C-alpha positions as CSV (number, residue, x, y, z in Angstrom):
1,M,-127.3,-105.6,-6.0
2,P,-125.9,-108.1,-3.4
3,Y,-122.9,-109.9,-4.7
4,Q,-124.5,-113.4,-4.3
5,E,-127.2,-112.5,-6.9
6,V,-124.7,-111.0,-9.3
7,F,-122.4,-114.0,-8.9
8,D,-125.4,-116.3,-9.9
9,L,-125.8,-114.2,-13.1
10,F,-122.1,-114.4,-13.7
11,W,-122.2,-118.2,-13.3
12,K,-125.0,-118.4,-15.9
13,Q,-122.4,-117.0,-18.3
14,V,-119.9,-119.6,-17.2
15,V,-122.5,-122.4,-17.9
16,K,-123.4,-120.8,-21.3
17,S,-119.8,-120.7,-22.3
18,V,-119.4,-124.4,-21.5
19,E,-122.6,-125.2,-23.5
20,E,-121.3,-123.2,-26.5
21,G,-117.9,-124.8,-26.3
22,N,-115.9,-121.6,-25.8
23,F,-115.0,-121.8,-22.1
24,A,-111.2,-121.4,-21.7
25,K,-110.6,-121.0,-18.0
26,L,-111.7,-119.3,-14.9
27,T,-109.5,-117.6,-12.2
28,M,-110.3,-116.3,-8.7
29,A,-107.9,-113.4,-8.0
30,K,-107.6,-110.3,-5.8
31,T,-107.1,-112.0,-2.5
32,I,-108.2,-110.4,0.7
33,G,-105.1,-109.7,2.8
34,K,-102.1,-112.0,2.4
35,P,-103.6,-115.5,2.8
36,N,-101.7,-118.6,2.0
37,L,-104.2,-119.4,-0.8
38,R,-103.0,-117.3,-3.7
39,N,-105.4,-118.3,-6.6
40,I,-108.0,-120.8,-7.6
41,F,-108.0,-121.9,-11.3
42,V,-110.7,-123.8,-13.1
43,R,-109.8,-125.4,-16.4
44,P,-111.9,-127.6,-18.7
45,V,-111.3,-131.4,-18.8
46,Y,-112.9,-133.1,-21.8
47,S,-113.7,-136.7,-21.4
48,E,-116.2,-139.1,-23.1
49,G,-119.7,-137.8,-22.6
50,D,-119.0,-135.7,-19.5
51,F,-117.7,-132.2,-19.1
52,K,-115.6,-131.8,-16.0
53,V,-113.2,-129.1,-14.7
54,L,-109.9,-129.3,-13.0
55,L,-110.0,-127.1,-9.9
56,K,-106.5,-126.1,-8.8
57,F,-105.7,-124.3,-5.5
58,R,-102.4,-122.5,-5.8
59,Y,-100.7,-121.5,-2.5
60,R,-98.1,-118.9,-1.7
61,S,-95.9,-120.9,0.6
62,I,-93.6,-123.5,-1.0
63,E,-94.3,-125.8,2.0
64,T,-98.0,-126.1,1.0
65,E,-98.4,-128.3,-2.1
66,D,-100.9,-127.1,-4.7
67,K,-104.1,-129.1,-4.7
68,E,-106.0,-130.3,-7.8
69,D,-109.5,-131.9,-8.0
70,E,-111.5,-133.0,-11.0
71,L,-115.1,-131.9,-10.4
72,T,-118.4,-131.3,-12.2
73,L,-119.3,-127.7,-13.0
74,D,-121.9,-127.7,-10.2
75,E,-119.4,-129.0,-7.6
76,A,-116.9,-126.3,-8.7
77,F,-119.7,-123.6,-8.3
78,V,-120.3,-124.5,-4.6
79,I,-116.6,-124.4,-3.8
80,L,-116.0,-121.1,-5.7
81,K,-119.0,-119.4,-4.1
82,S,-117.8,-120.4,-0.6
83,H,-114.5,-118.4,-1.2
84,L,-116.2,-115.2,-2.4
85,R,-115.7,-112.3,0.0
86,K,-113.8,-114.6,2.4
87,S,-110.7,-115.1,0.3
88,F,-111.3,-113.4,-3.0
89,F,-112.9,-110.2,-4.4
90,S,-112.9,-111.1,-8.1
91,V,-113.5,-113.9,-10.5
92,L,-112.4,-113.8,-14.2
93,L,-114.0,-115.9,-16.9
94,F,-112.0,-116.4,-20.0
95,T,-113.8,-117.5,-23.2
96,T,-112.9,-117.4,-26.8
97,T,-115.5,-114.8,-27.5
98,K,-115.1,-112.4,-24.5
99,D,-113.6,-112.1,-21.0
100,V,-116.1,-111.5,-18.2
101,T,-115.0,-110.2,-14.8
102,F,-117.1,-110.4,-11.6
103,K,-116.0,-108.1,-8.8
104,I,-117.2,-107.4,-5.2
105,N,-116.8,-103.9,-3.9
106,K,-116.1,-102.9,-0.3
107,K,-119.8,-102.4,0.4
108,G,-120.6,-106.0,-0.7
109,A,-122.2,-105.1,-4.1
110,G,-121.3,-107.2,-7.1
111,S,-120.6,-106.1,-10.7
112,I,-119.9,-107.7,-14.0
113,T,-117.8,-106.3,-16.8
114,E,-116.9,-107.7,-20.2
115,S,-113.9,-107.1,-22.4
116,L,-112.2,-108.5,-25.5
117,P,-111.1,-112.1,-25.3
118,T,-107.6,-113.1,-24.1
119,F,-107.8,-116.6,-25.6
120,R,-108.6,-117.3,-29.3
121,N,-108.8,-121.2,-29.0
122,V,-109.8,-123.5,-26.2
């Protein structure tokens, strides 16, 4: 299945984890080559009435300052999807009930795997 369709299924699990209150964090990893952008992290930010996320871009070079933005989940989705297969091959969702990994193989197919949770509390 094309990675875009599989990523949409993966993102539904992200949304569900937020709705259920067990979202811990999300990490984009496995860079393609050695780009300056090393990781993208998404962490929950709880405020009155709204759920937002802190989107952090971490860079390899010390000359480039890490960048942080507070966004809605939908805004984060657009940014993360734009980095798939251009900068990153995998996305890891950490929840208090399970860890979910989305990967893109060399042929452009996506896959989702689940494992035991890394985090116990949010």
